[in-house]
N, C-alpha and C positions, 0 to 999 in steps of 0.2 A: 742058814739051809734050807730049811722049810719054804721060805721065800722065794726063792731060786727056783726049787723044784716045781712049785707050783706055777711060777711065771712062765718057765721051760714047757710046762704040761698047755699052758692056755695057749701058749704059741702054736704048739704042735697041732691042738685041737683046731686052731684058726686056718692054718696051712693045709690040714685035712679037709677041710671044710669046702674050702675054695678049689682044690683037686676037683673032689666029688661033682661040685657045681659047674666046673668046666666041662667034666666027662659029659656030664647030663645034657650041655649045650651043645658039644659036637655031636653028639647022636641025633638030637632034636635035627640040627642042621642037616646030618646025613639022611634023616628020616626023610626031613620036607625033600631035600633033593634027588629023592628017588621017585617021587611023584612024575607021572609024563606030563610035558609042556602043552599047554593048552592052546592048540592051534584054530586058525580060522580059514575053513576051505575057499579057497580063491573062485570068485565069479567068473566061468569062463568068457573070454572075449572075442566076440567075432570079428575074423581078420577083416581089414580095411580094404577092399579092391578098388583099384585105381582103374576107370573106366576109361580105355585109349581113345583118344581125340580122333574122331572121324576124320580119315582125309578127305580133304575137299577134291571134288572132280573137276577142277577149274578148266573151261576152254582154252584150246590154243588161240593166240593170236596169228594174224596174218604176218607173212614174212616175204618181203619182195625189196629189192634195191631200186631205188626211184628217183634218178637224177638227172641234172641239166649242166651243158657246161655252160659258163659265162665267159666270153672269150673278151679280152681286152685289146689286143693286138688291132691297130686300126681304127679302134673304137668300136668296134663290131657290135657288142653288146652294152659294155659297161666301161666307163661313163658314156654317154651318149656324144660327147665332145670334149674335147681336150682343153676347153675354157671354163668350164663350170666353177663355181663355189665351191667350197667344201661341203657346206650344206645342202646344195644341188645334188651333188654328188651322193651323200647319204641319202637324201630322199630318192634318188633312182635306184640305190641298193635296196631300200627297203620295199619301195614298190616291187620289184622283182622277187624278192624273198616271201612278201606277203603273198603274190601270186602264186608261188611255187605251194606255200605251205597250205593255201584254198585248195589246191588238187591234190593234196595230200603227198607231196614229194619228200623225202627224207633225206637227201643229200644235194650239196652244190659243188660243182668242179669249178672253182676259179681262177682264173688265169693272173697269178700273181708275178709273173716274170715271162713277159710276152717275147722280148728279145733281147738276153742279158742286160736288162733293166727291172727296176723293182715297183712294183705297187704296195712297198712297205718300205719302213726305215730300214736301209742296209749300210753297211760300212764296206761292201764287198762290189756292190755295182750302183750306178745310178738310178735317181728317181727315172719314172719312164715319162717319155716324152707326149705319151697318149692319156696322161694324168694330167699334167700342167701345162703341155704347149713347148716344153723347153727339156731337155734332158738334163738330168741332175736338179731341177727347180722341183723342190719339197711344196706341199699345200699349204696353201694360206686362208683361213687360219689353220696352224699346223694340227694335223690327226695323221694317224696311219690306218689306209685303207684296210690292208689285211685284218688288223687287230680289230677293225670295226665291222667288217664281214663275218669273222669267227664269232663276236659275241652275238651279232643279231640273228646268225643261222643257229648257232646252239641254243637261243632263248626260243626259237620256234620249233626246237627237236629235231634240226636237220644237221647232219655232218658237213662240215668244211673240208674239203680235199683241195689241195694247192697244185694247181696245172702249172707247169712249165715246159719249155722248150729247151733241151740241154746243151743244144749247138746254134742256134740263130744269134747271130751277134746286132743285126741291124736289120729291119724291116724296110720294104721301098717308101712305105707311109709314114716313116719314123723321124721325119725332119733331117736336118743337117748334120754332118757329123761334127761334133764340136770335142773340146779336148777333154769333157767330163763322160764322153763314150766311151765303153770299152774297146771299141774298134781303135780307139788312139790308146788306150792303155796296155793291150795286147795285139801290137802289129803284128808279130812274128807268126801267131797264131791263127791269125784273123785273115780270110781269103774273100775278096769282092768277085761276086759272080756277075754275070753277063747281064741278068736281070736286074741287076742294082742293088740286091741283097749282099749282104755281108754273113759268113759262115764260118764259125771256129771248126777248125780241121781237129775231125774226132780220133784221130790218131796219134795226136800230139799230146804227150805226157802232161803238159802244163793246161790244156784245155781238160782233160780228163779230172786233174786235181783242183780247178778251178771250180768246175760246174758240181762236183763233190763237195766241195767247201760251202759254196752256196746252199746246197740242199741242207747238209747238216748244220747250218745256221739256222735254217728255217725250222727244221724239225727242233732245234735247242731251243727255240726263243718264242715259239708261236705254239700255242694249244690246237694244233692242227690235228685232223683226223686221218688225214693220208697224203701222201706226194703222187702225183700223178703226171706221166711224162706222155706225149702224143706220137704221132707217126713220124716226125720229123727227126732222121738219125744222118746219114748222109741225105744230101739234099735231093730233090727230084731232079732228074736230068734235064726237063725244061727249062729250071731255074738259071741253067749254065747254058742255054743254047744247043740242048743236045749234046754237048760236050762232056767228057769225063772231068771227076773232080780234080782240081790241079794239087795234088797233096805230093810232087816231085820231092820237096824237100824230107819230110818224115820218111817216105818210102825209101829214098837212097839211103838215109841214115839207116834204117832197119836192114837193107841189104848188106851196107859195111860191117854192121854189128854180126855178120853170119846168118841173117835169117833166109830161111827157106820156103815160107809160103809163097802160094800166089796172091798177087795184088789183091783179088777180091776175098781169098781167105783171110789175109791178113788185115783187111779192114774189118771185115766182120770178126774176127777176134777182138780186134779192138772193142768193138761196140759190146760186144760179150761181156770181156773183161768190165766193161764200165757198167753195164746192168748190173752185174753180179756184186760189184762193190757197192754200188748205190743201197741195192737190197739189204746187203749185211751192214753198211755203216748206218741205216736208219734203224736195225733193229739192235744196234748196239747203243743208240743213244736213246733211243723210248720204243722199247719192244710192241706196244700197242699200236704205235702207228702202222697203217696199212701202207702197203707199194702197190701201185695199180699202172698198168701201162696201156696204152688205148693205140695200137698198131694198125696199119692198113689192113683191111677186111681179108686180102688175099696172101697166103704165104708165096705159092708159086703158082701157075696156071697148072691145071691139071689136078690140083689137090683141093677138093675130090676130082672125079673126072667129069668133065665136062665144063668145068671152070675156066671162063678165058679172061684176061686182063693181065693188068702189071704185076711184075714180080717185085716184091719188096727185099726177098734174099738176094736178088742180082743187081736191082736198081738201088735200093736205100741200104744195102748191105746190112740187113736187119733180120737174123733168124730167129723170129719171132717164136716160132713153133719150139725151138729149143728152151727158149726161157721158159716156156709154159710146161714144156715137157720135164724141166730140172726144178718146177716150183721157185724160180727166183721172185714170184710176183705173190702178193697176196689176192688180186683180182685182174683179170684180164678182159679186155674191152675191144675186143675187134671191131674197127669202123666198117659195118655191114651196111653200107649206105645205099643198097640195091633193093629191087623189088622182089618179093617172092619166087618169082619163076622169070627164067631168062640166063644168060651167059655167066652172071653173078649173083645165082640164086641164094636169098637170104637163106632160106631152109635148108639148102645143101649145105652152105658155108657152115652155119651155126652147128650143125649135126657133126660135121666133120672138126671144127674144133673143140668140139666135146670130145669127140674121141680120142683125141691127143692131149686131154686134160689128166693126164696119168697120175698128177699129185692131189687133183680132186679141190684144186684151188676154184674160187669164185669166176664164173664165166658171165660176164653183164655186156652184152654187145651193144655199140653204138649204133643210133638210129637216124637216118636223114630225114629229122620232122621238118625240117625248113625246106629243103628243097630237092626229095627223092624226084626222080625223072620217069617219064613213059608211065604214068599211072592216071587215072581219071579221076580217081576219088583219095587224094593224100591221107587224108584223116582216118578214112577206113582200112587203109593199107597200113598203116601204123598202127592201128588197134589190132589189126589181123597180126603183126610183127610181134605185139607185146602177148598175145595169147599163145603165137607159137613157142616163145621162149617159156611161158608157164608150162606149156605140156612138154617141153622138151628138158628142161631144167628142173622142174618140180619144184622143192620147197627151197631150191637157190636161186629161183628166177630173178630177173633185174635187168634193167635196161638203162642206156644215159640218152639223153635226146640232145642233137646238134642240130639248132642251140636254144637257148631261151627265146630268141626272137621267133622260132618257129611256132612257140606257143603264145608268148605276147602280144604277137603282130597278127594272129590269125585265131580268131576267135572260135571258129568251126572246128579247129584242131586242138585248142585250150579244150574245151568242153569234150571233145571226144574222149582226150586223154583224160580229163577230170572224173569223166562217168567209169571208165574202165578203172582206174585208182580211188572208187567210190569209197572206201575204207581207210584208215590210217594202217600203215603196217611197219612193224620193225626191221631193221635189216637182217638178212639172214645170217646165222652164227658163225662165227672165224673160228674152229676148235683147235687149228693148228697155231693159233696164239694164246698160250695160258695166261691165265691172271687170276690172282686172288678172289675167292667166292665173295659177292656181296652180303653183308649182314642182312637180315629180313627186317623191313621197316618197322616203327611204330604207330599205331593206329589206335586214333580215340574218336569216339563217337557219343554225343548229348543228343536225347531224345527229346522230342518236345510231342505235342499232340497231333500236330501235322507234319511235320519235319526233323530230320535229322541234319546235325551238324557233325561234319564230318572232318578231321584234320589228321594228317601223318606227316613224319617225316623219316630220316635216316640217322644212324648214330656215325655214317660215314657219307655226308652232304656232297663232299668234293668226287665222289664215285658215283654220284647217281645222274647218269644222263637224261632218263623219262621214268615214267611210271605208268603201272598197268593197274587200273582199277575194275575190281569185278562186283557187280550187283545183282543180288537174287532176288527178283519179284516173281512171287509163286514159284512155281517150277523151273523159271528161264532165268539163265546166266545171261547178263550182258557184260559186255568189255569195254573199255574204253583205254586207250592211250594217251599220255597226258606229258605236257611238257615239263621237264623239271622245275621250272619256276612255280608250278603248280602244286600247292598242297593242301588244299581245301576245298569243301564242297558242301552245299547245302540239299539235300537229297528229299523228295517227297516220302512220305510213309506208307501212301498206296500210288502205284501208276494201273491205269488201265483196268481198275477194278482189282488190282492183285496186290498183296503187301508185302513189303521189302523183309527180308528174313534171314539175308547173311550178306556179309560185306568183307571182301577179302583186296590185298594191296599189294603188290610187289615192285621192288625197285629194278632198274635197267641201267646197265654200264654202259659206255662208250661203244662196246664192241657186240651190246645185243644181247648179253649174257643177263639172264633173269634172277632174281634174290629166291629164296622160300618167300611164303607169302603169309601176311598176319592177318586174321581175320575176326569179326566179331558178330556173334549170332545175333540177332535181333529179335 
């Protein structure tokens, strides 16, 4: 029993000792936990202020539409003969384009369909007699002339507008009618006129459908910038010996269906319907392709007061004023082929057409560069008319020269026009055609002691038609419009004692829209 009691006492004392030790430890821990934590006061940080990039005040580049008609009918401008080799044709085309580029033109109006035939590969109409000397005969060795003209024009920073006549089916200089001719394939729609030309009936629905299909095919398959039609709707009366156009078949069909318009109004209504249709179908296929018309320069005599001459409204059954009023065109180029004063005053007609431009479309008159009458100094008169368009139309100025031979075969005229087009120009903006904005370019610059190697490109190379390069030497900005194939340049560090201190570049699309700039401070 003593042993058990002593053992129990020992165990009790041991437990008591452990309990006391445990309590002491907890108090110590509690005591320590009451000490305030040691903290380090943070060093105040100065806020980082991002300095906004200074917006460069870049100069505006010139804008003006500068074009020339390239007529293929009767071999007027190109090709010079209908028996040239493919290479000779190409050489002539390049010579024309280089001539225009050197004079700072920025567009060509190329006649790809002179008379229901084709200067291109078509499943709808035959190869042109004016190309190879035989209707339906392809060039040998084979190439597509329209494709060639487009490529070469674009490489030179020039737009290519496809010019066609909607209703002429055969020209008197177009060789014999063969089974390949559209005259043989659409006999019910085509009428022979007294001067030997063949003309499609504009009021025949099959005529309208066929020509619309040709235009749609061109827009769909080719990288063109515009469709362009001229002043030939119903033919001029002298083409039919002064007689009325013989469209009795379609007129009588109209009357049988209960039509109640006068014959003249019925004809105009059919032309109007066709113009509206072409505009709409172009935009449905490719919204950026422009539609231009170059009608006879006088709507009616007396508009404006004092104007005399033929009436396209009554003779050609073309209500061109309506088309402009309604905005069925992207550009309108009345053929103002007369001098500044007289009964067909260039100045008065241009101002009148401007007053009718209620939808603010481009108004770029046609100039008679090759054959204006009753002037002693034709180059001076053309220069005066270009200045008139600039003063009248301001930032939307432009002209089309008929034809390129007036420039290529008259050096006085060529030099006068080249001098007034002394710097390159972009075409005027077309704000009613909406497009996605261009992404700004990427710019690289490598400096050496005497030069700077500059390179640039775009994340969207297929959308770039041209570039604008800006260089600032000292306090003066210089601008240069460059073709889309050019994307590098070696620049001097100093010029005329002034150091290059800033560089900027923009891309430009086919409608003349500019991207934001990318710049490098040197």
